[in-house]
Phi, psi and omega in degrees: 000320182295322178300317179298321179295318179298317179295322177296317178299318181297318182297327177289320187292337183255014176294122178281148178296141180266124180266142175287166179299322180297317179300323184289332186252351180274096184251007180302124179082354178280152178244129185237125176263128185235124173266156185065035188275358184282344183198174172058222182302319182298311181293318179297320179294319179301316179298315182294317181290321177297321179296335178270007173103002183278151165278140182235131174257115189259113181250138171201173183300327178226151176291339176299334179284327186250342183300316178300322179292318178298321178293321178298318183280336181097144187286342183297322184232025175216153180215127178262126182226133175277126179202137176260123184290353175273000183236107183298324181297321177294323177293318177299319178296320179296319178297316179298321178297319177295319179294322180296322182277316188249345176084355183194159169229118184259328185221139171240132176246097180277093192245338186302137179193160178225170178217173177295125181221102004281164176307134187222142177284162178301319183299327185260350185275136178282155186299321182298316179296315180304310183289325182294321179297316178293322179301315181285310191281333178254298184288334173297323177291312182296322178296315180301314180297314182297324179295327183264344193301319178304318178290321180298315179294316180304319184263008182051050185265209187220142174250126176236134182232142177272118173251222182184159171297342177294346174294337184243324182228112184230150179272195185264357188241018181210043189298312182297328176298313179297319177301312182296316182291327174296321177296319178297318178301313180291322176300316180297319179295317180293317182295323178303316179291318181299323185274353190306321183274358183266343186093347174274162182226167179215148179208165181236133180265000000 
């Protein structure tokens, strides 16, 4: 009986705060840091979030990737920063640059990722490529989140991470990608519970 009571207590303690629909869409004055912002999901998200009133900090491996987007959005509410998600110091520098311009970071979207190109089996893939994909897709996400987390907690903000259906169903030619995305999924679940009492939230896309 006591075990059931303990589990019940635990389930209560990790309940995340429920946001209203208005809270979810009111981004005016909020600052969002996005990795992999130079193209694809990152760039599309930056445009959509900026259109809803958010300030956006655009991170990618080179400023050539994000500078055109920053110019498109305008300098008042966008900032292009070069940062490699495999380097924590570069991420810390990017966060400081965002704070200097906007004064806060409310949301982090850890989106940067790579895959096997071309798709390659484990038997044929070299060790360096295998490890690099996991380094970017898993540890790049955890580093990005950790660099932003003090600000996210301070502002009762949100952590969003890009995972994939490959976290659950993966083929034979993209194994390190699937490993990394499964790790992101589990990281997101754990972080959601960890943040429950802080007022901050976390989710996986």
